[in-house]
MOPAC internal coordinates of N, CA, C and O (Angstrom, degrees):
PM7 1SCF
backbone

  N    0.0000 0     0.00 0     0.00 0    0    0    0
  C    1.4507 1     0.00 0     0.00 0    1    0    0
  C    1.5198 1   106.63 1     0.00 0    2    1    0
  O    1.2310 1   120.02 1   -47.71 1    3    2    1
  N    1.3354 1   117.57 1   132.29 1    3    2    1
  C    1.4640 1   120.49 1  -178.92 1    5    3    2
  C    1.5156 1   110.28 1  -147.87 1    6    5    3
  O    1.2310 1   121.15 1   -31.26 1    7    6    5
  N    1.3156 1   115.42 1   148.74 1    7    6    5
  C    1.4538 1   118.48 1   173.45 1    9    7    6
  C    1.5078 1   114.13 1   155.57 1   10    9    7
  O    1.2310 1   122.04 1     1.03 1   11   10    9
  N    1.3220 1   113.69 1  -178.97 1   11   10    9
  C    1.4568 1   123.75 1   175.24 1   13   11   10
  C    1.5236 1   106.71 1   -82.80 1   14   13   11
  O    1.2310 1   120.33 1   -73.34 1   15   14   13
  N    1.3149 1   116.98 1   106.66 1   15   14   13
  C    1.4594 1   121.07 1  -174.97 1   17   15   14
  C    1.5365 1   112.98 1   -92.43 1   18   17   15
  O    1.2310 1   120.22 1   171.64 1   19   18   17
  N    1.3394 1   117.19 1    -8.36 1   19   18   17
  C    1.4685 1   121.82 1   179.72 1   21   19   18
  C    1.5269 1   112.59 1    51.87 1   22   21   19
  O    1.2310 1   120.71 1  -144.64 1   23   22   21
  N    1.3200 1   116.24 1    35.36 1   23   22   21
  C    1.4630 1   120.51 1   176.53 1   25   23   22
  C    1.5222 1   108.86 1  -146.65 1   26   25   23
  O    1.2310 1   121.22 1   -39.67 1   27   26   25
  N    1.3237 1   115.27 1   140.33 1   27   26   25
  C    1.4660 1   121.19 1  -178.80 1   29   27   26
  C    1.5241 1   109.78 1   -78.47 1   30   29   27
  O    1.2310 1   120.23 1   -19.94 1   31   30   29
  N    1.3427 1   117.17 1   160.06 1   31   30   29
  C    1.4680 1   120.43 1  -176.21 1   33   31   30
  C    1.5272 1   115.59 1   -54.61 1   34   33   31
  O    1.2310 1   119.72 1   150.18 1   35   34   33
  N    1.3247 1   118.14 1   -29.82 1   35   34   33
  C    1.4697 1   121.06 1  -177.53 1   37   35   34
  C    1.5285 1   113.55 1   -91.98 1   38   37   35
  O    1.2310 1   119.75 1  -177.62 1   39   38   37
  N    1.3291 1   118.08 1     2.38 1   39   38   37
  C    1.4622 1   121.71 1  -177.05 1   41   39   38
  C    1.5329 1   111.87 1   -74.74 1   42   41   39
  O    1.2310 1   121.21 1   -17.44 1   43   42   41
  N    1.3079 1   115.30 1   162.56 1   43   42   41
  C    1.4688 1   120.84 1   179.14 1   45   43   42
  C    1.5257 1   112.28 1   -62.57 1   46   45   43
  O    1.2310 1   119.13 1   137.08 1   47   46   45
  N    1.3501 1   119.27 1   -42.92 1   47   46   45
  C    1.4657 1   117.80 1   176.80 1   49   47   46
  C    1.5295 1   113.32 1   -57.93 1   50   49   47
  O    1.2310 1   120.06 1   141.64 1   51   50   49
  N    1.3248 1   117.49 1   -38.36 1   51   50   49
  C    1.4579 1   120.34 1   178.90 1   53   51   50
  C    1.5227 1   111.36 1   -69.13 1   54   53   51
  O    1.2310 1   120.08 1   142.84 1   55   54   53
  N    1.3101 1   117.46 1   -37.16 1   55   54   53
  C    1.4661 1   120.58 1   177.27 1   57   55   54
  C    1.5282 1   110.42 1   -62.38 1   58   57   55
  O    1.2310 1   120.56 1   140.10 1   59   58   57
  N    1.3322 1   116.53 1   -39.90 1   59   58   57
  C    1.4610 1   121.21 1   179.31 1   61   59   58
  C    1.5314 1   110.08 1   -67.98 1   62   61   59
  O    1.2310 1   120.25 1   133.50 1   63   62   61
  N    1.3332 1   117.13 1   -46.50 1   63   62   61
  C    1.4650 1   120.80 1   178.97 1   65   63   62
  C    1.5200 1   111.97 1   -58.68 1   66   65   63
  O    1.2310 1   120.22 1   141.15 1   67   66   65
  N    1.3241 1   117.18 1   -38.85 1   67   66   65
  C    1.4642 1   121.40 1  -175.96 1   69   67   66
  C    1.5298 1   113.15 1   -72.47 1   70   69   67
  O    1.2310 1   119.97 1   174.30 1   71   70   69
  N    1.3209 1   117.66 1    -5.70 1   71   70   69
  C    1.4665 1   120.26 1   172.94 1   73   71   70
  C    1.5272 1   110.79 1   -73.38 1   74   73   71
  O    1.2310 1   120.38 1   152.60 1   75   74   73
  N    1.3449 1   116.88 1   -27.40 1   75   74   73
  C    1.4604 1   121.28 1  -177.90 1   77   75   74
  C    1.5289 1   113.57 1  -119.27 1   78   77   75
  O    1.2310 1   120.30 1   167.01 1   79   78   77
  N    1.3339 1   117.04 1   -12.99 1   79   78   77
  C    1.4544 1   121.15 1  -176.74 1   81   79   78
  C    1.5213 1   111.18 1  -131.68 1   82   81   79
  O    1.2310 1   121.39 1   -35.58 1   83   82   81
  N    1.3306 1   114.94 1   144.42 1   83   82   81
  C    1.4599 1   121.24 1   175.39 1   85   83   82
  C    1.5279 1   108.02 1  -101.27 1   86   85   83
  O    1.2310 1   119.71 1   -54.50 1   87   86   85
  N    1.3472 1   118.15 1   125.50 1   87   86   85
  C    1.4607 1   119.05 1   178.95 1   89   87   86
  C    1.5326 1   110.78 1   -76.30 1   90   89   87
  O    1.2310 1   120.66 1   -49.87 1   91   90   89
  N    1.3219 1   116.35 1   130.13 1   91   90   89
  C    1.4587 1   120.93 1   174.77 1   93   91   90
  C    1.5198 1   111.07 1   -90.67 1   94   93   91
  O    1.2310 1   120.34 1   153.44 1   95   94   93
  N    1.3058 1   116.96 1   -26.56 1   95   94   93
  C    1.4579 1   120.83 1   179.66 1   97   95   94
  C    1.5232 1   109.80 1   -73.08 1   98   97   95
  O    1.2310 1   120.93 1   -22.85 1   99   98   97
  N    1.2951 1   115.83 1   157.15 1   99   98   97
  C    1.4603 1   122.79 1  -178.98 1  101   99   98
  C    1.5272 1   108.53 1   -86.26 1  102  101   99
  O    1.2310 1   119.75 1   -58.27 1  103  102  101
  N    1.3188 1   118.08 1   121.73 1  103  102  101
  C    1.4666 1   121.44 1  -176.45 1  105  103  102
  C    1.5299 1   113.11 1   -68.74 1  106  105  103
  O    1.2310 1   119.73 1   171.00 1  107  106  105
  N    1.3182 1   118.12 1    -9.00 1  107  106  105
  C    1.4696 1   120.37 1   176.73 1  109  107  106
  C    1.5298 1   111.79 1   -88.86 1  110  109  107
  O    1.2310 1   120.29 1   171.02 1  111  110  109
  N    1.3325 1   117.04 1    -8.98 1  111  110  109
  C    1.4667 1   119.35 1   177.18 1  113  111  110
  C    1.5203 1   109.58 1   -64.12 1  114  113  111
  O    1.2310 1   120.57 1   -41.05 1  115  114  113
  N    1.3014 1   116.51 1   138.95 1  115  114  113
  C    1.4593 1   122.26 1   177.01 1  117  115  114
  C    1.5236 1   107.46 1  -102.14 1  118  117  115
  O    1.2310 1   120.88 1   -94.91 1  119  118  117
  N    1.3224 1   115.92 1    85.09 1  119  118  117
  C    1.4600 1   121.20 1  -171.17 1  121  119  118
  C    1.5245 1   113.92 1   -81.63 1  122  121  119
  O    1.2310 1   119.88 1   159.78 1  123  122  121
  N    1.3328 1   117.84 1   -20.22 1  123  122  121
  C    1.4629 1   121.26 1  -179.75 1  125  123  122
  C    1.5238 1   109.94 1  -156.45 1  126  125  123
  O    1.2310 1   120.76 1   -57.50 1  127  126  125
  N    1.3025 1   116.16 1   122.50 1  127  126  125
  C    1.4652 1   122.73 1   175.54 1  129  127  126
  C    1.5272 1   113.05 1    49.68 1  130  129  127
  O    1.2310 1   120.33 1  -137.78 1  131  130  129
  N    1.3207 1   116.98 1    42.22 1  131  130  129
  C    1.4551 1   121.81 1   173.36 1  133  131  130
  C    1.5095 1   116.67 1    82.35 1  134  133  131
  O    1.2310 1   119.56 1  -168.91 1  135  134  133
  N    1.3268 1   118.45 1    11.09 1  135  134  133
  C    1.4616 1   120.67 1   178.48 1  137  135  134
  C    1.5279 1   110.19 1  -141.92 1  138  137  135
  O    1.2310 1   120.79 1   -13.82 1  139  138  137
  N    1.3144 1   116.10 1   166.18 1  139  138  137
  C    1.4583 1   121.58 1   178.96 1  141  139  138
  C    1.5186 1   109.32 1   -95.93 1  142  141  139
  O    1.2310 1   120.78 1   -64.29 1  143  142  141
  N    1.3572 1   116.11 1   115.71 1  143  142  141
  C    1.4673 1   120.22 1   176.05 1  145  143  142
  C    1.5294 1   111.58 1  -133.94 1  146  145  143
  O    1.2310 1   120.19 1  -175.94 1  147  146  145
  N    1.3268 1   117.25 1     4.06 1  147  146  145
  C    1.4608 1   122.52 1  -179.56 1  149  147  146
  C    1.5285 1   108.68 1  -114.41 1  150  149  147
  O    1.2310 1   120.31 1   -50.30 1  151  150  149
  N    1.3222 1   117.02 1   129.70 1  151  150  149
  C    1.4558 1   120.77 1  -170.83 1  153  151  150
  C    1.5231 1   112.48 1  -137.86 1  154  153  151
  O    1.2310 1   121.27 1   -24.09 1  155  154  153
  N    1.3258 1   115.19 1   155.91 1  155  154  153
  C    1.4590 1   123.10 1   167.57 1  157  155  154
  C    1.5277 1   105.79 1  -129.03 1  158  157  155
  O    1.2310 1   120.46 1   -51.36 1  159  158  157
  N    1.3351 1   116.72 1   128.64 1  159  158  157
  C    1.4673 1   122.92 1  -175.34 1  161  159  158
  C    1.5216 1   111.64 1  -122.76 1  162  161  159
  O    1.2310 1   121.13 1   -20.94 1  163  162  161
  N    1.3133 1   115.45 1   159.06 1  163  162  161
  C    1.4570 1   123.02 1   167.81 1  165  163  162
  C    1.5156 1   108.29 1  -121.35 1  166  165  163
  O    1.2310 1   120.78 1   -35.30 1  167  166  165
  N    1.3048 1   116.12 1   144.70 1  167  166  165
  C    1.4623 1   121.34 1  -179.06 1  169  167  166
  C    1.5323 1   109.78 1   -71.95 1  170  169  167
  O    1.2310 1   120.21 1   -51.07 1  171  170  169
  N    1.3137 1   117.20 1   128.93 1  171  170  169
  C    1.4614 1   121.00 1  -179.09 1  173  171  170
  C    1.5234 1   112.27 1   -81.95 1  174  173  171
  O    1.2310 1   120.00 1   157.95 1  175  174  173
  N    1.3258 1   117.61 1   -22.05 1  175  174  173
  C    1.4750 1   121.85 1  -177.99 1  177  175  174
  C    1.5185 1   110.41 1  -101.36 1  178  177  175
  O    1.2310 1   120.56 1  -123.51 1  179  178  177
  N    1.3120 1   116.53 1    56.49 1  179  178  177
  C    1.4632 1   119.50 1  -179.32 1  181  179  178
  C    1.5249 1   109.66 1  -130.90 1  182  181  179
  O    1.2310 1   120.95 1    -4.78 1  183  182  181
  N    1.2995 1   115.79 1   175.22 1  183  182  181
  C    1.4573 1   121.63 1   177.22 1  185  183  182
  C    1.5264 1   111.58 1   -90.02 1  186  185  183
  O    1.2310 1   120.77 1  -164.92 1  187  186  185
  N    1.3241 1   116.13 1    15.08 1  187  186  185
  C    1.4546 1   119.92 1  -177.05 1  189  187  186
  C    1.5159 1   112.20 1  -112.74 1  190  189  187
  O    1.2310 1   121.33 1   -30.63 1  191  190  189
  N    1.3022 1   115.05 1   149.37 1  191  190  189
  C    1.4553 1   123.27 1   175.10 1  193  191  190
  C    1.5278 1   106.24 1  -112.95 1  194  193  191
  O    1.2310 1   120.62 1   -46.99 1  195  194  193
  N    1.3137 1   116.41 1   133.01 1  195  194  193
  C    1.4531 1   121.68 1  -177.99 1  197  195  194
  C    1.5225 1   110.39 1  -110.01 1  198  197  195
  O    1.2310 1   120.76 1   -35.33 1  199  198  197
  N    1.3103 1   116.15 1   144.67 1  199  198  197
  C    1.4587 1   120.66 1   170.94 1  201  199  198
  C    1.5269 1   107.75 1  -135.25 1  202  201  199
  O    1.2310 1   121.08 1   -54.15 1  203  202  201
  N    1.3212 1   115.55 1   125.85 1  203  202  201
  C    1.4566 1   120.93 1  -178.96 1  205  203  202
  C    1.5224 1   108.64 1   -78.51 1  206  205  203
  O    1.2310 1   121.04 1   -59.73 1  207  206  205
  N    1.3161 1   115.62 1   120.27 1  207  206  205
  C    1.4679 1   122.18 1  -179.64 1  209  207  206
  C    1.5250 1   110.92 1   -92.86 1  210  209  207
  O    1.2310 1   120.87 1   145.13 1  211  210  209
  N    1.3152 1   115.95 1   -34.87 1  211  210  209
  C    1.4623 1   121.08 1  -178.89 1  213  211  210
  C    1.5137 1   108.02 1  -159.13 1  214  213  211
  O    1.2310 1   120.36 1   -38.46 1  215  214  213
  N    1.3237 1   116.92 1   141.54 1  215  214  213
  C    1.4569 1   120.19 1   173.25 1  217  215  214
  C    1.5120 1   109.19 1  -143.72 1  218  217  215
  O    1.2310 1   121.68 1   -35.45 1  219  218  217
  N    1.3365 1   114.38 1   144.55 1  219  218  217
  C    1.4483 1   118.08 1  -173.10 1  221  219  218
  C    1.5261 1   110.14 1  -159.45 1  222  221  219
  O    1.2310 1   121.18 1   -37.99 1  223  222  221
  N    1.3132 1   115.35 1   142.01 1  223  222  221
  C    1.4507 1   121.80 1   167.32 1  225  223  222
  C    1.5210 1   105.71 1  -105.18 1  226  225  223
  O    1.2310 1   120.51 1   -51.52 1  227  226  225
  N    1.3267 1   116.63 1   128.48 1  227  226  225
  C    1.4548 1   121.21 1  -176.32 1  229  227  226
  C    1.5265 1   108.58 1   -97.70 1  230  229  227
  O    1.2310 1   120.78 1   -66.11 1  231  230  229
  N    1.3242 1   116.11 1   113.89 1  231  230  229
  C    1.4660 1   120.24 1  -178.06 1  233  231  230
  C    1.5295 1   110.19 1   -80.27 1  234  233  231
  O    1.2310 1   121.43 1   -99.35 1  235  234  233
  N    1.3322 1   114.86 1    80.65 1  235  234  233
  C    1.4568 1   122.63 1  -178.27 1  237  235  234
  C    1.5128 1   107.99 1  -146.44 1  238  237  235
  O    1.2310 1   120.03 1   -65.21 1  239  238  237
  N    1.3276 1   117.55 1   114.79 1  239  238  237
  C    1.4642 1   121.14 1  -174.25 1  241  239  238
  C    1.5267 1   113.37 1  -112.98 1  242  241  239
  O    1.2310 1   119.43 1  -158.40 1  243  242  241
  N    1.3089 1   118.70 1    21.60 1  243  242  241
  C    1.4578 1   119.12 1  -179.00 1  245  243  242
  C    1.5289 1   111.57 1   -67.53 1  246  245  243
  O    1.2310 1   119.67 1   137.80 1  247  246  245
  N    1.3119 1   118.24 1   -42.20 1  247  246  245
  C    1.4633 1   121.97 1  -174.59 1  249  247  246
  C    1.5291 1   113.45 1   -89.35 1  250  249  247
  O    1.2310 1   119.64 1   161.60 1  251  250  249
  N    1.3365 1   118.30 1   -18.40 1  251  250  249
  C    1.4574 1   120.85 1  -173.79 1  253  251  250
  C    1.5204 1   110.28 1  -156.92 1  254  253  251
  O    1.2310 1   120.65 1   -15.64 1  255  254  253
  N    1.3270 1   116.36 1   164.36 1  255  254  253
  C    1.4654 1   120.34 1   173.13 1  257  255  254
  C    1.5266 1   111.13 1   -83.58 1  258  257  255
  O    1.2310 1   120.12 1  -179.53 1  259  258  257
  N    1.3218 1   117.39 1     0.47 1  259  258  257
  C    1.4656 1   123.60 1   176.88 1  261  259  258
  C    1.5196 1   109.51 1  -108.39 1  262  261  259
  O    1.2310 1   120.95 1   -36.28 1  263  262  261
  N    1.3255 1   115.79 1   143.72 1  263  262  261
  C    1.4613 1   119.55 1   171.07 1  265  263  262
  C    1.5315 1   108.24 1   -79.48 1  266  265  263
  O    1.2310 1   119.96 1   -45.97 1  267  266  265
  N    1.3297 1   117.69 1   134.03 1  267  266  265
  C    1.4697 1   119.50 1   175.82 1  269  267  266
  C    1.5226 1   111.32 1   -66.49 1  270  269  267
  O    1.2310 1   120.68 1   -33.25 1  271  270  269
  N    1.3211 1   116.31 1   146.75 1  271  270  269
  C    1.4606 1   121.64 1   173.92 1  273  271  270
  C    1.5271 1   108.17 1  -116.09 1  274  273  271
  O    1.2310 1   121.14 1   -36.03 1  275  274  273
  N    1.3283 1   115.43 1   143.97 1  275  274  273
  C    1.4614 1   122.18 1  -176.38 1  277  275  274
  C    1.5114 1   108.59 1  -133.33 1  278  277  275
  O    1.2310 1   120.88 1   -50.77 1  279  278  277
  N    1.3192 1   115.93 1   129.23 1  279  278  277
  C    1.4645 1   121.43 1   176.68 1  281  279  278
  C    1.5292 1   107.56 1  -131.87 1  282  281  279
  O    1.2310 1   120.80 1   -51.21 1  283  282  281
  N    1.3158 1   116.08 1   128.79 1  283  282  281
  C    1.4720 1   120.66 1   172.29 1  285  283  282
  C    1.5184 1   106.47 1  -106.53 1  286  285  283
  O    1.2310 1   120.90 1   -60.13 1  287  286  285
  N    1.3258 1   115.89 1   119.87 1  287  286  285
  C    1.4653 1   121.70 1  -171.89 1  289  287  286
  C    1.5142 1   110.84 1  -121.96 1  290  289  287
  O    1.2310 1   121.09 1   -43.48 1  291  290  289
  N    1.3134 1   115.52 1   136.52 1  291  290  289
  C    1.4724 1   121.45 1   169.98 1  293  291  290
  C    1.5163 1   107.87 1   -91.29 1  294  293  291
  O    1.2310 1   120.62 1   -42.49 1  295  294  293
  N    1.3173 1   116.43 1   137.51 1  295  294  293
  C    1.4662 1   120.83 1  -179.29 1  297  295  294
  C    1.5269 1   108.65 1  -125.54 1  298  297  295
  O    1.2310 1   121.02 1   -48.26 1  299  298  297
  N    1.3178 1   115.65 1   131.74 1  299  298  297
  C    1.4658 1   120.43 1   175.80 1  301  299  298
  C    1.5283 1   108.86 1  -141.03 1  302  301  299
  O    1.2310 1   121.27 1   -17.71 1  303  302  301
  N    1.3086 1   115.17 1   162.29 1  303  302  301
  C    1.4738 1   119.61 1   177.32 1  305  303  302
  C    1.5191 1   109.68 1   -76.27 1  306  305  303
  O    1.2310 1   120.61 1   -32.26 1  307  306  305
  N    1.3087 1   116.45 1   147.74 1  307  306  305
  C    1.4751 1   120.76 1   177.76 1  309  307  306
  C    1.5013 1   109.97 1   -75.19 1  310  309  307
  O    1.2310 1   120.10 1   180.00 1  311  310  309

């Protein structure tokens, strides 16, 4: 699951999402207007195991008012 969630890491929507999803993005990233509201998640209730190989926020605002986030993930069966 990925996208602009328009909610900060400590918000109620994020608390609800984190019951079923693990955030791969860093909650300290300031992806839009000085706060983190853009996320990439992995489902915690699946038969897959995830390993983060690389993660990055790209500080480039030419195309959007949000900084792009990039996560390279390894996926394997449990």
